[in-house]
C-alpha positions in Angstrom: 100.4 86.8 87.2 104.0 86.5 86.3 106.6 89.0 87.4 109.7 89.1 85.2 113.0 91.0 85.1 112.7 94.4 83.5 115.5 95.9 81.5 117.2 98.9 83.3 117.6 102.0 81.3 119.4 105.4 81.4 121.6 104.4 84.3 118.5 103.5 86.4 118.2 100.1 88.0 114.4 99.7 88.5 114.4 96.0 87.7 112.2 94.5 90.4 108.6 94.7 91.4 108.0 96.6 94.7 104.8 97.0 96.8 102.5 94.7 94.8 98.9 94.0 96.0 96.8 91.2 94.4 93.3 91.5 95.8 89.9 90.0 95.0 91.2 88.0 92.0 89.9 84.7 90.7 92.2 82.3 89.0 90.6 79.3 87.2 92.1 76.7 84.9 90.8 73.3 83.9 94.1 72.0 82.7 96.3 72.4 85.8 98.9 74.4 83.8 98.5 78.0 85.2 100.0 79.6 88.3 98.2 82.3 90.2 101.4 84.1 91.3 104.8 83.4 89.8 108.0 85.4 90.5 111.1 83.7 89.2 113.8 86.3 90.0 115.2 87.5 93.3 114.9 91.0 94.6 111.1 91.7 94.5 109.9 93.5 97.7 106.6 93.6 99.6 103.9 91.4 98.1 100.3 91.1 99.5 97.8 88.5 98.1 94.4 88.6 99.7 90.8 87.5 99.2 91.7 85.5 96.1 90.3 82.3 94.8 92.1 79.7 92.6 90.8 76.4 91.3 92.3 73.8 89.0 95.7 75.5 88.8 99.1 73.9 88.5 100.2 76.0 91.6 98.9 78.8 93.7 102.3 80.4 94.2 105.8 79.8 92.8 108.3 82.4 94.1 112.1 82.6 94.2 112.7 85.3 96.7 110.3 88.1 97.8 112.2 90.3 100.3 110.9 92.2 103.4 107.3 91.1 103.4 105.2 88.5 101.6 101.7 88.1 103.0 98.9 85.7 101.9 95.6 86.1 103.7 92.0 85.0 103.3 92.5 83.1 100.0 91.2 79.8 98.9 93.1 77.5 96.4 91.6 74.1 95.6 92.2 71.3 93.1 95.9 72.2 92.7 98.6 70.0 91.3 101.1 71.7 93.6 100.5 74.3 96.3 102.7 77.2 97.5 106.4 76.9 96.7 108.5 79.5 98.6 112.1 78.6 97.7 114.0 81.2 99.8 111.1 83.7 100.4 109.7 84.3 103.8 105.9 84.2 104.3 103.1 85.1 106.6 99.9 83.2 105.7 96.6 83.3 107.5 92.9 82.5 106.9 93.9 80.6 103.7 92.9 77.2 102.3 95.4 75.3 100.1 94.3 71.8 98.7 96.9 70.1 96.5 97.7 66.7 95.0 101.3 67.3 96.0 102.8 69.6 98.6 100.7 72.2 100.4 103.5 74.6 101.4 107.1 73.9 100.4 109.8 75.8 102.3 113.4 76.2 101.1 115.2 75.3 97.9 116.3 71.8 97.0 120.0 72.7 97.2 122.0 72.0 100.3 123.6 75.5 100.1 122.7 77.5 103.2 120.4 80.4 102.4 119.4 83.6 104.2 117.1 83.0 107.2 113.5 82.5 106.2 110.7 83.5 108.5 107.6 81.4 107.9 104.4 82.0 109.9 101.4 79.8 109.1 98.4 80.7 111.3 94.7 79.7 111.1 94.9 78.0 107.7 93.6 74.8 106.1 96.4 72.9 104.4 95.6 69.7 102.6 97.8 67.3 100.6 96.8 64.0 99.0 100.4 63.1 98.2 101.5 59.6 99.1 105.2 60.2 98.2 107.8 62.5 99.7 105.8 65.7 99.4 103.3 66.5 102.1 101.1 69.2 103.5 104.1 71.0 104.8 107.5 70.2 103.2 110.8 71.5 104.5 113.7 71.1 102.0 117.4 71.2 102.4 117.7 74.9 101.6 115.7 75.9 104.6 118.7 75.3 106.9 118.3 78.7 108.6 114.5 78.9 108.6 112.4 79.9 111.6 109.0 78.3 111.1 105.9 78.8 113.2 102.8 76.6 112.5 99.9 77.5 114.8 96.1 77.0 114.9 95.9 75.3 111.5 94.0 72.3 110.2 96.6 70.1 108.4 95.6 67.1 106.4 98.5 65.2 105.0 102.1 64.4 105.9 104.6 66.7 107.5 107.5 65.9 105.0 110.4 66.8 107.2 113.9 66.2 105.8 115.7 68.1 108.6 117.5 64.9 109.5 119.1 64.8 106.0 120.4 68.3 106.1 124.1 68.5 105.9 124.6 71.7 107.9 121.7 72.8 110.0 122.1 76.4 111.1 121.8 76.9 114.9 119.0 79.4 114.1 116.8 76.7 112.5 113.6 76.1 114.4 110.1 74.7 114.0 107.4 75.5 116.4 104.0 73.8 116.0 101.2 74.9 118.4 97.5 74.1 118.6 97.2 72.5 115.2 94.7 69.8 114.2 96.6 67.2 112.2 94.8 64.7 109.9 91.3 65.8 109.4 88.9 68.7 108.6 87.7 69.7 112.0 89.9 71.5 114.5 90.4 69.9 117.9 89.2 71.8 120.9 92.6 71.4 122.6 95.8 71.6 120.6 99.3 70.3 121.1 102.6 72.0 121.3 105.8 70.5 119.7 109.1 72.3 119.6 112.1 71.2 117.5 115.3 73.0 118.0 
């Protein structure tokens, strides 16, 4: 599904998709060239993706900026080349599996220009990455300088690719909180751990 810029007409500026629900869809590709959800312009508002399945895709999600609310819940995306690329969008994701050869969830743009604060909430997911290079299960890029990231009760298999130390101007609001996650396997631990970086 690709959301593109519409041409305004008659003095009206209805250019962006609002209040979009993608539910109970199946996205299958044996060539790793398709993307389940692509939105490459800013200004779209309120997206919900739930109970969807994707297999063999290039990516599950590639979005530039979804404003107000972007929710992914109870989805399963496997055999991906890349996972969920948020750029400057916020996200609440729960009950979802993402298995990728590259990043699982990538937060922030690659630029070092500060962006609006992102709110990322990853809860009760399975996020897997088989990447051996800089990408990882969760990848925070330079553009996430003002992000507020909460990672809790997930199973995470793959690296936490953290480039916070290379950011040129980390916003004081930047934070990562990880609580009760199981890192490195497929079965959650009974007891979790809490790590706070501020």
